[in-house]
Each structure stands twice: as C-alpha cells, then as structure tokens.
C-alpha positions as CSV (number, residue, x, y, z in Angstrom):
1,X,-24.7,321.8,-151.5
2,X,-22.9,318.6,-152.6
3,X,-20.1,317.0,-150.8
4,X,-18.0,317.0,-154.0
5,X,-18.2,318.6,-157.4
6,X,-16.7,316.5,-160.2
7,X,-16.1,319.4,-162.6
8,X,-14.6,317.5,-165.6
9,X,-12.6,320.6,-166.4
10,X,-9.2,320.4,-168.1
11,X,-7.5,319.6,-164.8
12,X,-10.2,317.1,-163.8
13,X,-10.7,319.1,-160.6
14,X,-12.8,317.6,-157.7
15,X,-13.9,320.3,-155.4
16,X,-15.0,319.8,-151.8
17,X,-16.9,322.4,-149.7
18,X,-17.9,324.2,-152.8
19,X,-21.2,325.2,-154.5
20,X,-22.4,326.3,-157.9
21,X,-24.4,329.5,-158.5
22,X,-26.9,329.2,-161.4
23,X,-28.6,332.1,-163.0
24,X,-30.7,332.2,-166.2
25,X,-29.8,328.6,-167.0
26,X,-26.0,329.1,-166.8
27,X,-23.3,328.5,-164.3
28,X,-22.1,332.0,-163.2
29,X,-20.0,331.2,-160.1
30,X,-18.2,328.3,-158.5
31,X,-16.7,328.7,-155.0
32,X,-16.7,327.9,-151.3
33,X,-20.2,327.5,-149.9
34,X,-19.9,330.2,-147.3
35,X,-18.5,332.8,-149.8
36,X,-21.3,332.2,-152.3
37,X,-24.0,332.2,-149.6
38,X,-22.7,335.4,-148.1
39,X,-22.6,337.2,-151.5
40,X,-25.9,335.9,-152.7
41,X,-28.3,335.6,-149.7
42,X,-31.3,335.8,-152.0
43,X,-30.4,332.7,-154.0
44,X,-32.5,329.6,-153.5
45,X,-30.3,327.0,-151.8
46,X,-30.4,323.4,-152.8
47,X,-28.6,321.2,-150.3
48,X,-27.3,317.9,-151.5
49,X,-25.7,316.1,-148.5
50,X,-24.2,312.7,-149.3
51,X,-24.2,313.6,-153.0
52,X,-21.7,314.6,-155.6
53,X,-22.4,317.0,-158.4
54,X,-21.2,316.4,-161.9
55,X,-22.1,317.4,-165.5
56,X,-25.2,315.9,-167.1
57,X,-24.4,313.0,-169.4
58,X,-24.6,313.2,-173.2
59,X,-26.1,310.2,-174.9
60,X,-24.5,310.6,-178.3
61,X,-26.4,307.8,-180.1
62,X,-29.9,306.7,-179.3
63,X,-33.1,305.5,-181.0
64,X,-36.4,305.9,-179.2
65,X,-38.6,302.9,-179.6
66,X,-41.1,300.4,-178.3
67,X,-39.3,297.1,-179.0
68,X,-37.4,296.5,-175.8
69,X,-36.7,292.8,-175.2
70,X,-38.5,291.7,-178.5
71,X,-35.6,292.0,-181.0
72,X,-33.0,289.5,-179.8
73,X,-30.2,287.2,-180.9
74,X,-29.6,288.3,-184.4
75,X,-26.6,290.0,-186.2
76,X,-27.3,293.6,-187.3
77,X,-28.5,293.2,-190.9
78,X,-30.8,290.3,-190.2
79,X,-32.0,292.1,-187.0
80,X,-32.8,295.2,-189.2
81,X,-34.6,293.2,-191.8
82,X,-36.7,291.1,-189.4
83,X,-37.4,293.5,-186.5
84,X,-36.4,297.1,-187.1
85,X,-37.2,298.0,-190.7
86,X,-40.7,296.4,-190.4
87,X,-41.4,298.4,-187.3
88,X,-40.5,301.6,-189.1
89,X,-42.8,300.7,-191.9
90,X,-45.9,300.5,-189.7
91,X,-45.0,303.0,-186.9
92,X,-47.3,306.0,-186.5
93,X,-46.8,309.4,-185.1
94,X,-48.6,308.8,-181.8
95,X,-46.5,305.7,-181.1
96,X,-43.3,307.6,-182.0
97,X,-44.1,310.4,-179.5
98,X,-45.0,308.0,-176.8
99,X,-41.7,306.2,-177.3
100,X,-39.7,309.5,-177.1
101,X,-41.5,310.4,-173.9
102,X,-40.7,307.0,-172.4
103,X,-37.1,307.0,-173.4
104,X,-36.3,310.6,-172.5
105,X,-37.9,310.0,-169.1
106,X,-35.7,307.0,-168.6
107,X,-32.6,309.0,-169.6
108,X,-33.4,311.9,-167.3
109,X,-33.9,309.6,-164.3
110,X,-30.5,308.1,-165.0
111,X,-28.6,311.4,-165.5
112,X,-28.8,311.9,-169.2
113,X,-29.4,315.6,-169.9
114,X,-28.7,315.6,-173.7
115,X,-29.7,312.9,-176.1
116,X,-29.0,312.5,-179.8
117,X,-32.1,310.7,-181.0
118,X,-32.4,309.2,-184.5
119,X,-36.1,308.5,-184.8
120,X,-39.2,309.0,-186.9
121,X,-41.9,311.7,-186.7
122,X,-39.6,314.1,-185.0
123,X,-42.3,316.6,-184.1
124,X,-43.2,314.2,-181.3
125,X,-39.6,313.9,-180.2
126,X,-39.3,317.7,-180.1
127,X,-42.5,318.0,-178.1
128,X,-41.4,315.3,-175.7
129,X,-38.1,317.1,-175.0
130,X,-40.0,320.4,-174.6
131,X,-42.3,318.9,-172.1
132,X,-39.7,316.8,-170.1
133,X,-36.9,319.4,-170.1
134,X,-34.0,317.5,-171.7
135,X,-31.9,318.6,-174.6
136,X,-32.3,316.7,-177.8
137,X,-30.4,316.6,-181.1
138,X,-33.2,315.4,-183.4
139,X,-31.9,313.3,-186.3
140,X,-34.6,312.1,-188.6
141,X,-34.5,308.5,-189.6
142,X,-34.3,309.3,-193.3
143,X,-34.4,307.0,-196.3
144,X,-33.9,308.8,-199.6
145,X,-33.9,305.8,-202.0
146,X,-36.6,304.0,-203.9
147,X,-35.9,300.8,-202.0
148,X,-36.1,302.5,-198.6
149,X,-39.3,304.5,-198.8
150,X,-40.6,303.7,-195.3
151,X,-38.5,306.0,-193.2
152,X,-38.9,309.8,-192.9
153,X,-38.1,311.7,-196.0
154,X,-35.7,314.6,-196.6
155,X,-38.8,316.8,-196.9
156,X,-39.8,315.7,-193.3
157,X,-36.3,316.5,-192.1
158,X,-36.2,319.9,-193.7
159,X,-39.5,320.8,-192.2
160,X,-38.2,319.9,-188.7
161,X,-35.1,322.1,-189.4
162,X,-37.4,325.0,-190.3
163,X,-39.9,324.6,-187.5
164,X,-38.0,323.4,-184.5
165,X,-34.5,324.8,-184.6
166,X,-33.9,326.7,-181.4
167,X,-37.2,325.6,-179.8
168,X,-37.6,325.2,-176.1
169,X,-35.0,327.8,-175.3
170,X,-32.5,326.2,-177.6
171,X,-32.9,322.7,-176.1
172,X,-34.2,321.3,-179.4
173,X,-31.3,321.1,-182.0
174,X,-32.4,319.5,-185.3
175,X,-29.8,317.9,-187.6
176,X,-29.9,316.1,-190.9
177,X,-30.1,312.4,-190.7
178,X,-29.4,309.4,-193.0
179,X,-30.2,306.0,-191.6
180,X,-27.2,304.7,-193.6
181,X,-25.4,306.0,-196.6
182,X,-26.9,303.1,-198.7
183,X,-30.4,304.1,-197.7
184,X,-30.1,307.1,-199.9
185,X,-29.3,307.3,-203.6
186,X,-26.8,309.7,-205.0
187,X,-29.4,312.5,-205.3
188,X,-30.5,311.9,-201.7
189,X,-27.0,312.0,-200.4
190,X,-26.3,315.2,-202.2
191,X,-29.5,316.9,-200.9
192,X,-28.8,315.8,-197.3
193,X,-25.3,317.3,-197.4
194,X,-26.6,320.5,-199.0
195,X,-29.4,320.8,-196.4
196,X,-26.8,320.6,-193.6
197,X,-24.8,323.3,-195.2
198,X,-27.9,325.5,-195.9
199,X,-29.2,325.3,-192.3
200,X,-25.7,325.4,-190.8
201,X,-26.3,322.2,-188.8
202,X,-24.9,318.7,-188.5
203,X,-25.4,315.6,-190.5
204,X,-25.5,312.1,-188.9
205,X,-25.4,308.5,-190.1
206,X,-24.6,304.9,-189.1
207,X,-21.4,303.7,-190.7
208,X,-18.8,300.9,-190.3
209,X,-21.0,299.2,-187.7
210,X,-20.4,295.7,-189.1
211,X,-17.6,294.0,-191.0
212,X,-19.8,293.2,-194.0
213,X,-20.1,296.9,-194.8
214,X,-16.4,297.0,-195.9
215,X,-17.1,294.7,-198.9
216,X,-20.2,296.7,-199.8
217,X,-18.4,300.0,-199.7
218,X,-15.6,298.5,-201.8
219,X,-17.9,297.2,-204.4
220,X,-19.8,300.5,-204.7
221,X,-16.9,303.0,-204.2
222,X,-13.7,301.0,-204.5
223,X,-12.6,302.3,-201.1
224,X,-13.2,302.0,-197.4
225,X,-16.2,303.7,-195.8
226,X,-14.6,306.9,-194.3
227,X,-12.8,307.6,-197.6
228,X,-16.1,307.1,-199.5
229,X,-17.8,309.6,-197.2
230,X,-15.0,312.0,-197.7
231,X,-15.3,311.6,-201.5
232,X,-19.1,312.4,-201.6
233,X,-18.7,315.5,-199.4
234,X,-20.3,314.1,-196.2
235,X,-17.5,315.7,-194.1
236,X,-18.0,319.1,-195.8
237,X,-21.1,319.7,-193.7
238,X,-20.7,322.2,-190.8
239,X,-20.7,319.2,-188.4
240,X,-20.5,315.5,-189.4
241,X,-21.0,312.6,-187.0
242,X,-20.8,308.8,-187.3
243,X,-22.5,306.2,-185.1
244,X,-20.4,303.1,-184.3
245,X,-17.3,303.4,-186.4
246,X,-16.3,299.9,-185.4
247,X,-14.4,298.7,-188.5
248,X,-12.0,301.7,-189.1
249,X,-8.4,301.2,-190.0
250,X,-5.7,303.7,-188.9
251,X,-6.0,305.7,-192.2
252,X,-9.7,306.2,-191.6
253,X,-9.0,307.2,-188.0
254,X,-6.5,309.8,-189.1
255,X,-8.9,311.1,-191.8
256,X,-11.8,311.7,-189.4
257,X,-9.5,313.3,-186.9
258,X,-8.2,315.7,-189.5
259,X,-11.8,316.5,-190.7
260,X,-13.2,317.0,-187.2
261,X,-15.8,314.2,-187.4
262,X,-17.6,313.2,-184.2
263,X,-18.1,309.6,-183.3
264,X,-20.5,307.8,-180.9
265,X,-19.0,304.7,-179.4
266,X,-21.9,302.3,-178.4
267,X,-20.2,299.3,-176.7
268,X,-23.3,297.5,-175.4
269,X,-25.0,297.6,-178.7
270,X,-21.9,296.5,-180.5
271,X,-21.5,293.6,-178.2
272,X,-25.1,292.6,-178.3
273,X,-25.3,292.6,-182.1
274,X,-21.8,291.0,-182.3
275,X,-20.7,293.9,-184.5
276,X,-17.1,294.1,-183.1
277,X,-14.9,296.2,-181.0
278,X,-14.3,299.8,-182.1
279,X,-10.8,301.3,-182.1
280,X,-11.7,303.8,-179.5
281,X,-8.2,304.2,-178.0
282,X,-6.8,304.9,-181.4
283,X,-9.5,307.5,-182.1
284,X,-8.9,309.2,-178.9
285,X,-5.1,309.2,-179.4
286,X,-5.7,310.8,-182.8
287,X,-7.9,313.6,-181.3
288,X,-11.3,312.4,-182.6
289,X,-14.2,313.7,-180.5
290,X,-15.7,310.4,-179.2
291,X,-18.8,310.3,-177.2
292,X,-20.7,307.4,-175.7
293,X,-24.2,306.2,-176.7
294,X,-26.6,303.6,-175.5
295,X,-28.1,303.1,-178.9
296,X,-31.8,302.2,-178.7
297,X,-33.9,300.3,-176.1
298,X,-34.0,297.3,-178.5
299,X,-30.3,296.9,-178.9
300,X,-29.1,297.6,-175.4
301,X,-31.8,297.1,-173.6
302,X,-31.7,300.0,-171.3
303,X,-30.6,303.7,-171.5
304,X,-28.3,303.8,-168.5
305,X,-25.2,305.8,-169.5
306,X,-23.4,304.7,-166.3
307,X,-23.7,301.1,-167.4
308,X,-22.4,302.2,-170.8
309,X,-19.3,303.8,-169.2
310,X,-18.5,300.6,-167.4
311,X,-18.8,298.5,-170.5
312,X,-16.8,301.0,-172.5
313,X,-14.0,300.7,-170.0
314,X,-14.1,296.9,-169.9
315,X,-14.4,296.4,-173.6
316,X,-11.5,298.8,-174.2
317,X,-9.3,296.8,-171.8
318,X,-10.2,293.6,-173.5
319,X,-9.6,294.9,-177.0
320,X,-6.1,295.9,-176.2
321,X,-5.5,293.1,-173.7
322,X,-4.3,295.8,-171.3
323,X,-5.9,296.3,-167.9
324,X,-4.7,299.9,-167.9
325,X,-6.5,300.8,-171.1
326,X,-9.6,303.1,-171.1
327,X,-9.1,304.4,-167.6
328,X,-12.0,305.9,-165.6
329,X,-11.3,309.6,-166.2
330,X,-11.0,308.9,-170.0
331,X,-14.4,307.2,-170.0
332,X,-16.0,309.9,-167.9
333,X,-14.7,312.5,-170.4
334,X,-16.4,310.5,-173.2
335,X,-19.7,310.5,-171.4
336,X,-19.6,314.2,-170.8
337,X,-17.1,316.5,-172.6
338,X,-16.5,314.0,-175.5
339,X,-20.2,313.8,-176.3
340,X,-20.6,317.5,-176.0
341,X,-17.7,318.1,-178.4
342,X,-18.9,315.5,-180.9
343,X,-22.2,317.3,-181.3
344,X,-20.5,320.7,-181.5
345,X,-21.6,321.9,-178.0
346,X,-18.2,321.6,-176.3
347,X,-18.3,325.3,-175.4
348,X,-21.7,325.0,-173.7
349,X,-22.0,321.5,-172.2
350,X,-20.0,318.7,-170.7
351,X,-18.3,320.2,-167.6
352,X,-19.1,322.2,-164.5
353,X,-17.4,325.5,-165.4
354,X,-18.4,329.2,-165.3
355,X,-20.2,330.2,-168.5
356,X,-21.5,326.7,-169.4
357,X,-25.1,325.6,-169.3
358,X,-26.4,324.5,-165.9
359,X,-26.9,320.8,-166.9
360,X,-26.0,319.1,-163.7
361,X,-26.7,315.8,-162.0
362,X,-26.4,314.7,-158.3
363,X,-25.3,311.2,-157.6
364,X,-25.8,309.5,-154.3
365,X,-22.7,308.7,-152.4
366,X,-24.4,307.0,-149.4
367,X,-24.9,303.7,-151.2
368,X,-23.0,300.4,-150.9
369,X,-21.9,301.0,-154.5
370,X,-20.1,304.2,-153.5
371,X,-18.6,302.9,-150.3
372,X,-15.8,303.4,-149.4
373,X,-15.3,306.8,-151.1
374,X,-12.1,308.7,-151.3
375,X,-12.1,311.9,-153.4
376,X,-8.3,312.4,-153.1
377,X,-5.1,311.0,-151.8
378,X,-3.4,307.7,-152.4
379,X,-6.6,305.7,-152.6
380,X,-8.7,308.2,-154.6
381,X,-11.5,306.1,-156.1
382,X,-14.4,308.5,-156.8
383,X,-13.9,308.3,-160.5
384,X,-13.5,304.6,-160.5
385,X,-16.7,304.2,-158.5
386,X,-18.6,306.4,-160.9
387,X,-17.5,304.3,-163.9
388,X,-17.4,300.8,-162.5
389,X,-19.9,300.8,-159.6
390,X,-22.7,303.5,-160.0
391,X,-25.9,302.8,-161.8
392,X,-28.3,305.3,-163.3
393,X,-30.7,304.7,-160.4
394,X,-28.2,306.3,-158.1
395,X,-28.9,309.7,-159.7
396,X,-30.9,311.7,-157.2
397,X,-31.3,315.1,-159.0
398,X,-31.2,316.1,-162.7
399,X,-31.0,319.8,-163.8
400,X,-31.2,321.0,-167.4
401,X,-30.8,324.7,-168.3
402,X,-31.0,325.5,-164.6
403,X,-34.3,323.8,-164.1
404,X,-34.6,320.8,-161.8
405,X,-36.5,318.1,-163.7
406,X,-35.7,315.1,-161.4
407,X,-35.6,315.5,-157.6
408,X,-35.2,312.8,-155.0
409,X,-35.1,310.3,-157.9
410,X,-38.6,311.4,-159.1
411,X,-39.5,312.9,-162.5
412,X,-41.1,316.3,-162.0
413,X,-42.0,317.2,-165.5
414,X,-44.4,314.4,-166.4
415,X,-46.4,311.7,-164.6
416,X,-44.2,308.7,-165.2
417,X,-47.1,306.3,-164.6
418,X,-49.1,308.0,-167.4
419,X,-46.0,307.8,-169.7
420,X,-45.7,304.0,-169.1
421,X,-49.5,303.4,-169.4
422,X,-49.6,305.2,-172.7
423,X,-46.9,302.9,-174.1
424,X,-48.6,299.8,-172.7
425,X,-51.8,300.8,-174.4
426,X,-50.2,301.5,-177.8
427,X,-47.6,298.7,-178.1
428,X,-50.0,295.7,-178.8
429,X,-51.4,297.3,-182.0
430,X,-47.9,298.2,-183.2
431,X,-46.8,294.6,-182.9
432,X,-50.0,293.4,-184.5
433,X,-49.4,295.6,-187.5
434,X,-45.8,294.6,-187.8
435,X,-46.9,290.9,-187.7
436,X,-49.3,291.6,-190.5
437,X,-46.6,293.2,-192.6
438,X,-44.2,290.3,-192.0
439,X,-46.9,287.8,-192.9
440,X,-47.6,289.7,-196.2
441,X,-43.9,289.9,-196.9
442,X,-43.4,286.2,-196.2
443,X,-40.8,286.9,-193.4
444,X,-42.5,285.3,-190.4
445,X,-40.9,281.9,-191.0
446,X,-37.5,283.5,-190.8
447,X,-38.5,285.5,-187.7
448,X,-39.6,282.3,-185.9
449,X,-36.5,280.4,-187.0
450,X,-34.3,283.2,-185.5
451,X,-35.9,282.5,-182.1
C-alpha cells in the first residue's frame, strides 16, 4: 500500500493510510488499508512503502520514431523538409513497429499509461501497445494531397479504424489523422471529416504551431486557422483535437472552447523548434480541455512527461511574467485529467476514483528529489515536488487496466534489451535510405549547411 494517494479528483484529495481495490481492470473501492484488507482478505496485496500512488499520465501528442538526436537546430518547416518528411518517405513497416515498441516502453517506464501516437504503419503501433500493455490513440500520419503522397493514406487510416477499434480490451483507440490541414486537398479534408463521423471517433491534426502558418491560412482561406477549421467542418467530428495551438488569438480560444476542441500543449517541442509560447492559461481559463504532450523523440528528445510538466509550468510563468502562473496542481491536471478529457476519456481515465480504469503509477518518495516531503499543512509540497523535482526514472510501478506492466522500475511485458537491439539493428539502413533520397532530391547540401 502506498504512503499517499494523489487522487486528482475534483477536490485534489491526497489520502494517507489508504488503499485502492482493483477488480477487472477498474477501481472499485478506495478506503483505509485495514478496512479494505478486512473485507477483501482474498485480494492480492501490493505493498508500496515509500511510494505515492497517482493516475497514469496521458501523453496527448507523440510521434514514435528513430531519429533521436539527429534532427537538430532548425525551425519547424525546414526541420520537416530536411529531416522528417524524407524519413517518412523511406520508412518501412518493420522500422515503424520497432520505433513504437521503443517509445511505448520508454513511456511506460516513466509513468505514461496512455499515448496519442501520430505515426505511420499503425498496425505495428497497435501490436506494440497490445504487447506492452499501454493504451494508445492511434492517429495515422495521413497525407491526402498529390504533393504529399509519402505518408499513410486515408485508405490506410480507414482500415485501421475497421480492424483495430476496441482491440486489446479497448486499449487501442483509432482516430482519423491529418498531418496538417495543408497536407490534404479539399476532397481529402472532406473524406477525413466524414470518416470520423462515420466511425464515431476523433480527428487530429497539427495546427498553429508556427507563426508562418497564419499568413498561409490567410492567403488560402482569408481567416485565422481555427476559424478556417470551423468553416470546413473539422470541428463537426465527434471529437476534434489540435496539437500545439501556439498562435491562437482570444477569438480562436473562445471558438475552440465553445466547440469542445481538445488541445495538446507541447512546451519542450515548441521551445526546441522555436515555435513560440502557447496561450495555455487563456485556454484553461476559457474551459478548453488542454493536455500535455512530449511530441516525438526527435523534437524533445525524450518522452518524460514529468519533465514536460516542469517545463510547462516554467514556460507558463515566463509567458505571463508571473511567478504564480501555471501552478503545480494545474499542471498535474493537464498531465492527467486534462489529457484524458482532451481525448474524450475523461469519464474513464485521469484520476484515482471509483469507477475509473485502474491506470495507476507509483512514484518513489525516498529519493533526494522528493525530500523533504509534506503531503499537507503549511508546507505542503508534494504537488510541487511532483512537477518541479521528480523525473520519469522515479516511477517504480506502472499499472494499466489493472495489470502491472512495470514493477521495481523494470518493464515486465517485453525484454527491453531486445527492443533496444532491434532498433540499433534497423536504424543504420533507415538513415542510409534517407541519405540516398536526399542526394537524389538535391537536399544534402542544405542539410550539411544546417549543421
């Protein structure tokens, strides 16, 4: 049993001397340890001394990948042209699945139980989640435009919707994806929206990540990005979600709040690519469901949601020049309940409450980073330590759907060494094929100049 339970309920209750009873993948009781033990003597007991229990983290924007540390020091559109798009052109299904295995393993070890992954060859992503035990919202990296014919297609996306929805006991949740609105022509945009409606699922895209998009939207639509999405019917899908949303004005914030659009705030990526500082406080004040995302391994360069929380808090303070902005509880909400709400799973995920899924993590409290620790009173600092001090490596146990998939900091559902070795074996050929593509396209000179 843990020393504390950080419930993330409406009252932000922190419970001491309590335990959680899990049955059939759900939380069925929360109460004093002695009471639960007396009434359920047959239950397997998992003792967690010097640990706190909290909801699993929701990574609301992520790309699996194999480019960590090799796509540096460029603004977003050049970075896409020289690094990311060429990789997507030459990627194969084996490499995509290996990347998903690697990235989901990293996430589980750091307390991420649900990940929204925009990636290619999503059968591999679904298989990886089925094997490893995490939840995944699969978002195909779709291009539906003659100039962007090297991503997944809407046909690929629709097949995933047909074949994988509800797989792995409901842990695989396929959505419709568009890499960017401009990566689809008008017919592609219409079909993507109609697919989301037909399959009663969500639709997801990048938007308003960089300032240059504003002029592009104005030239194409005569209006700002969120209003353009509204006009084409993007927000008419059962669930719509935007990654980044950095360059929104107040009118756009009010619009997406009214339309129930989810947003993933990705502060590390936005800083690394010099994209800007998103109006997160304004979105939260308007009632927008805002989650946190790491973005991919190539634009972060790790998948540690605890680090993302710290950076979100610091960047929010800097943006408003207010040391009290983006307080620790607010950031913890974004990483748990906010992300769950953004993906339409607020009733099932994001807090430790009876009736919700048993997606739980245990964080060590016997580390220098968590010392001293006060869970109440005048000097209560548990929430501040979680946001500003803890690292993903302090996660000791990860449970998804009532199944322990990480124990004592060790992945139980796959051999981590084999996962790493597979990526090491595949990566050199991927880079060689990308180099060959860049040479043929005449882009290598620009790539070298960027470094």
